[in-house]
Wavefront OBJ file of the C-alpha trace (Angstrom):
o trace
v 39.209 24.060 28.807
v 35.656 22.731 30.594
v 31.855 22.852 29.658
v 31.037 26.375 28.250
v 29.003 28.505 30.537
v 26.732 31.185 29.685
v 28.787 33.383 32.019
v 31.874 32.660 29.433
v 29.547 33.414 26.702
v 28.601 37.100 28.633
v 31.915 37.854 28.978
v 33.116 37.328 25.169
v 29.982 39.275 24.564
v 31.133 42.362 27.080
v 27.382 41.930 28.291
v 25.588 40.817 31.612
v 24.896 37.240 32.137
v 21.153 38.032 32.245
v 21.480 39.884 28.844
v 23.176 37.057 27.360
v 20.346 34.364 28.660
v 17.730 37.109 27.382
v 19.646 37.175 23.745
v 20.322 33.483 23.806
v 16.606 32.591 24.267
v 14.772 35.470 22.021
v 13.227 36.912 24.870
v 12.783 40.876 24.964
v 14.825 43.240 26.772
v 18.044 43.419 24.516
v 18.700 45.217 21.234
v 19.030 43.613 17.925
v 22.705 44.558 17.777
v 23.628 42.748 21.083
v 21.268 39.764 20.627
v 23.404 39.549 17.396
v 26.747 39.682 18.686
v 25.846 37.393 21.868
v 24.982 34.509 19.706
v 28.262 35.376 17.466
v 30.198 34.690 20.612
v 28.111 31.507 21.790
v 29.001 30.257 18.254
v 32.521 30.981 18.534
v 32.938 29.211 21.951
v 30.688 26.063 20.524
v 28.106 26.504 23.723
v 25.174 24.661 24.059
v 22.225 25.172 26.693
v 22.255 23.257 29.985
v 19.917 20.833 29.383
v 19.253 20.315 33.225
v 18.696 23.887 33.112
v 16.157 23.851 30.662
v 14.502 21.169 32.227
v 14.020 22.634 35.830
v 13.057 25.992 34.389
v 9.691 24.193 32.874
v 10.534 25.695 29.427
v 8.943 24.357 26.136
v 11.633 22.347 23.845
v 10.246 23.397 20.776
v 10.469 20.364 18.820
v 8.682 17.030 18.441
v 10.803 13.815 18.594
v 10.573 10.712 16.111
v 12.803 7.411 16.886
v 13.222 5.129 14.167
v 14.559 1.887 14.378
v 17.328 0.759 12.388
v 16.634 -2.254 9.731
v 19.148 -3.409 7.305
v 16.479 -1.690 5.007
v 18.154 1.953 4.896
v 15.575 4.695 5.680
v 17.412 7.001 3.171
v 16.601 5.522 0.427
v 12.936 4.087 1.455
v 10.522 6.193 -0.702
v 7.770 5.164 2.096
v 9.655 6.778 4.620
v 10.702 9.886 2.909
v 6.975 10.505 2.162
v 5.979 10.179 5.594
v 8.809 12.308 6.360
v 7.846 15.239 3.969
v 4.271 14.882 5.642
v 5.190 15.338 9.107
v 7.425 18.426 7.945
v 4.544 20.280 5.683
v 2.448 20.051 8.763
v 5.079 21.155 10.746
v 5.863 24.191 8.429
v 2.732 26.056 10.005
v 4.275 25.988 13.888
v 7.693 27.237 15.658
v 8.102 23.495 16.550
v 11.139 21.466 14.968
v 11.314 17.590 14.359
v 13.954 15.690 15.849
v 14.591 12.382 14.410
v 16.727 9.819 16.033
v 17.794 6.387 14.563
v 18.144 3.825 17.432
v 19.191 -0.041 17.381
v 16.081 -1.810 19.162
v 13.132 -0.808 21.554
v 15.426 -0.762 24.517
v 17.758 1.812 23.032
v 14.150 3.830 21.737
v 13.086 3.764 25.769
v 15.951 5.086 26.651
v 15.828 7.649 24.469
v 12.313 8.290 25.479
v 13.563 8.820 28.992
v 16.160 10.824 28.433
v 14.176 13.255 26.317
v 11.789 13.189 29.425
v 13.993 14.000 31.789
v 15.977 16.743 29.883
v 12.772 17.988 27.645
v 14.448 17.809 24.984
v 11.158 17.361 22.957
v 7.582 18.155 23.804
v 5.919 15.254 22.313
v 6.678 12.081 20.122
v 5.500 10.509 17.150
v 5.007 6.608 17.531
v 4.970 4.032 14.471
v 5.768 0.327 13.968
v 3.345 -1.093 17.249
v 4.463 -4.247 18.182
v 2.048 -7.236 19.360
v 3.029 -6.406 23.100
v 3.354 -2.991 22.796
v 5.388 -1.581 25.856
v 5.574 2.116 25.051
v 2.420 3.696 25.458
v 2.198 3.218 29.102
v 6.346 4.022 29.272
v 5.412 7.500 27.535
v 2.178 7.790 29.946
v 4.382 7.507 32.684
v 7.027 10.114 31.740
v 4.453 12.652 31.099
v 5.517 12.685 27.738
v 2.593 13.434 24.876
v 2.763 11.287 21.556
v 0.442 10.338 18.604
v 0.742 6.647 17.187
v 0.303 5.148 14.121
v -1.670 1.925 14.664
v -3.196 -0.996 12.756
v -6.609 -2.593 13.297
v -8.992 -5.741 11.905
v -12.240 -5.376 11.868
v -15.002 -3.031 12.055
v -13.543 -0.742 14.214
v -10.441 -0.064 16.125
v -10.122 -0.149 19.950
v -10.552 2.801 22.386
v -8.225 3.367 24.649
v -7.921 6.796 24.789
v -4.337 7.102 23.437
v -4.073 9.723 20.474
v -3.840 7.650 17.003
v -4.438 7.482 13.979
v -5.307 4.235 12.619
v -5.209 1.831 9.396
v -7.255 -1.288 8.609
v -5.043 -4.434 8.226
v -7.661 -6.565 6.741
v -10.102 -4.873 3.812
v -6.662 -3.665 2.273
v -5.727 -7.267 2.116
v -8.695 -8.453 0.328
v -7.821 -5.405 -2.026
v -4.767 -7.018 -2.656
v -5.164 -10.654 -3.238
v -8.860 -10.692 -4.978
v -7.722 -8.953 -8.103
v -4.975 -12.110 -8.523
v -8.042 -14.689 -7.338
v -9.647 -13.495 -10.166
v -7.193 -13.995 -12.499
v -6.835 -17.795 -11.555
v -3.808 -17.748 -9.117
v -4.611 -20.167 -6.246
v -1.141 -20.783 -4.588
v -0.078 -17.642 -3.363
v 3.063 -16.464 -1.452
v 3.541 -13.630 1.103
v 7.019 -12.087 1.571
v 5.935 -10.500 4.863
v 7.648 -8.452 7.249
v 9.122 -8.578 10.952
v 6.542 -11.141 12.853
v 6.543 -8.846 16.115
v 5.081 -6.383 14.626
v 1.159 -5.850 15.326
v 0.378 -4.774 11.328
v 2.022 -7.819 10.376
v 0.292 -9.861 12.596
v -2.763 -8.836 11.591
v -2.115 -9.039 7.748
v -1.156 -12.335 8.109
v -4.480 -13.366 10.129
v -6.435 -11.373 7.315
v -4.712 -13.274 4.856
v -5.335 -16.933 6.101
v -9.137 -15.829 6.647
v -9.144 -14.901 3.258
v -7.371 -17.745 1.916
v -10.051 -20.264 3.927
v -13.080 -18.312 2.535
v -11.919 -18.777 -1.252
v -10.246 -22.178 -1.345
v -6.656 -20.960 -1.753
v -3.366 -20.921 -0.270
v -1.519 -17.735 1.319
v 1.957 -19.047 2.736
v 3.592 -16.203 4.524
v 7.483 -15.951 4.945
v 8.533 -13.485 7.360
v 11.484 -10.973 6.819
v 13.724 -7.758 8.166
v 12.155 -5.924 5.219
v 15.357 -6.205 3.295
v 15.633 -6.069 -0.514
v 18.186 -9.133 0.192
v 16.011 -10.737 2.619
v 13.115 -10.494 -0.518
v 15.305 -12.035 -2.952
v 16.475 -14.895 -0.956
v 12.947 -15.531 0.420
v 11.674 -15.604 -3.398
v 14.107 -17.679 -4.735
v 13.787 -20.030 -2.077
v 9.845 -20.371 -2.075
v 9.807 -20.896 -6.182
v 12.654 -23.812 -6.150
v 10.083 -25.495 -3.699
v 7.781 -28.424 -4.917
v 4.978 -26.458 -5.727
v 5.759 -22.988 -6.104
v 3.263 -20.287 -6.146
v 1.872 -18.820 -9.135
v 1.748 -15.254 -7.296
v 3.939 -13.612 -4.806
v 2.964 -10.557 -2.866
v 5.455 -8.289 -1.304
v 5.349 -6.106 1.976
v 7.134 -3.132 0.515
v 8.506 -1.735 -2.906
v 11.627 -2.421 -2.328
v 11.538 -5.987 -1.621
v 9.184 -6.142 -4.603
v 11.897 -4.349 -7.078
v 14.399 -6.934 -5.702
v 12.286 -10.202 -6.143
v 12.122 -9.414 -9.465
v 15.520 -9.591 -10.093
v 15.865 -13.059 -8.249
v 13.029 -14.328 -10.500
v 14.896 -13.453 -13.870
v 17.825 -14.760 -12.855
v 15.609 -18.151 -12.151
v 14.918 -18.129 -15.951
v 11.398 -17.205 -15.129
v 9.017 -14.075 -16.581
v 7.100 -11.557 -14.748
v 3.862 -12.325 -15.287
v 4.030 -14.843 -17.916
v 5.363 -17.641 -15.353
v 5.160 -15.703 -12.235
v 2.710 -12.342 -10.839
v 4.101 -10.000 -8.385
v 2.294 -7.925 -6.379
v 3.431 -4.921 -3.620
v 1.557 -4.052 -0.425
v 3.213 -0.289 -0.663
v 2.952 1.569 -4.283
v 5.918 4.010 -5.218
v 7.574 5.490 -7.994
v 9.774 2.758 -7.826
v 6.608 0.626 -8.688
v 5.837 2.486 -12.077
v 9.309 2.584 -13.407
v 9.973 -1.010 -13.075
v 9.797 -3.338 -16.231
v 7.253 -4.801 -15.979
v 5.567 -1.726 -13.753
v 4.618 -3.328 -10.417
v 0.523 -3.868 -9.255
v 0.497 -2.480 -5.733
v -1.585 -0.876 -2.955
v -1.708 2.935 -3.166
v -0.940 4.682 0.530
v -1.331 8.206 0.155
v 2.132 8.018 2.584
v 2.818 12.089 2.570
v -0.946 12.637 4.209
v -0.463 9.932 6.245
v 2.510 11.798 8.131
v 0.235 15.017 8.207
v -2.486 13.227 10.089
v -0.250 11.733 12.374
v 1.541 15.193 13.004
v -1.669 16.833 13.405
v -3.069 14.604 16.072
v 0.166 15.258 18.185
v -0.280 18.804 17.762
v -4.034 18.556 18.737
v -2.780 16.952 22.623
v -0.043 19.336 22.732
v -2.420 22.365 21.988
v -5.390 21.043 23.699
v -4.898 17.697 25.151
v -7.315 16.146 22.622
v -7.034 12.430 22.044
v -9.626 11.514 19.636
v -9.270 8.913 16.747
v -8.593 9.422 13.232
v -9.644 6.196 11.074
v -7.719 6.210 7.420
v -10.276 5.864 4.805
v -9.964 2.366 2.309
v -6.691 1.934 0.479
v -6.839 1.543 -3.488
v -5.029 -1.098 -5.463
v -3.452 -0.059 -8.910
v -3.390 -2.781 -11.366
v -0.402 -2.893 -13.569
v 1.788 -5.331 -15.956
v 3.146 -7.489 -13.115
v -0.134 -8.890 -12.479
v -1.588 -11.840 -15.150
v -3.065 -14.696 -15.548
v -2.257 -17.911 -13.845
v 0.140 -20.084 -16.049
v -1.817 -22.295 -18.553
v -0.179 -25.109 -17.530
v -1.903 -24.487 -14.153
v -5.564 -23.780 -16.070
l 1 2 3 4 5 6 7 8 9 10 11 12 13 14 15 16 17 18 19 20 21 22 23 24 25 26 27 28 29 30 31 32 33 34 35 36 37 38 39 40 41 42 43 44 45 46 47 48 49 50 51 52 53 54 55 56 57 58 59 60 61 62 63 64 65 66 67 68 69 70 71 72 73 74 75 76 77 78 79 80 81 82 83 84 85 86 87 88 89 90 91 92 93 94 95 96 97 98 99 100 101 102 103 104 105 106 107 108 109 110 111 112 113 114 115 116 117 118 119 120 121 122 123 124 125 126 127 128 129 130 131 132 133 134 135 136 137 138 139 140 141 142 143 144 145 146 147 148 149 150 151 152 153 154 155 156 157 158 159 160 161 162 163 164 165 166 167 168 169 170 171 172 173 174 175 176 177 178 179 180 181 182 183 184 185 186 187 188 189 190 191 192 193 194 195 196 197 198 199 200 201 202 203 204 205 206 207 208 209 210 211 212 213 214 215 216 217 218 219 220 221 222 223 224 225 226 227 228 229 230 231 232 233 234 235 236 237 238 239 240 241 242 243 244 245 246 247 248 249 250 251 252 253 254 255 256 257 258 259 260 261 262 263 264 265 266 267 268 269 270 271 272 273 274 275 276 277 278 279 280 281 282 283 284 285 286 287 288 289 290 291 292 293 294 295 296 297 298 299 300 301 302 303 304 305 306 307 308 309 310 311 312 313 314 315 316 317 318 319 320 321 322 323 324 325 326 327 328 329 330 331 332 333 334 335 336 337 338 339 340 341 342 343 344
């Protein structure tokens, strides 16, 4: 059997094509009984709407899209991802919009997805994150006529003004918020196990850490990874076996920090007696760890809500103003100790 059409559904339900269309699109003009009968027939026949027809009609999709590039760090177990997802859904709860989430392999697949979404009008707008140093998606989405809001990073007094609806996060002040407590405890050799060097946030964070180190006469060495637990463990093993190992290690997320603790113990070292551990991202994992991991607190659920709110503003009124997030707070916990006495 070929593709099931709306005419097939109409015949199965014993109604006209027009009545079936009204029922399936929740339009007035048909009784509740007829609507239920048509939808039951559509489900039984496994009917799905024709995306081309929907595109030509100019109808709203009733959904926003979020494309996530897959990494070895599975989003299904990442607390940051789940909290962000919760914030998006909480903000959408007061609307009739649904969230369409797609995992993609890379930027090329993500851009192809945007082209398909725009051509078929699958979504009314998209949320964009993990901004690249050479970001290309904004121009693509603008050219496709697909509204979007972006979660972006900046360093300095204020972010640039480019007319794109954005929620901005400062990368420079939080770097000092994380490193200053370690410096106050005597740490001068610090390792930073970071993420993907192609990302703007990572680049700005690395520059801020290097600037911080120059100003204070300290050393911060950055190692780039794919954010995975395995990469974090391997990086800290290699770093701590070096001739002059750091006395403090900062991990770019909670999962790497937790895995790093295990790797440090495997080397016969103790946290924080021999080396201190910090995390750029705080979560419940940091609190249940032993010792508890000192970390930078991100109100991630609120981030998701604010980004979604920016996109809704674009969709409802064309509003494209910026929103700058408040400063992040460092939470001092048991994984941060004084520099080892032998190095005082």
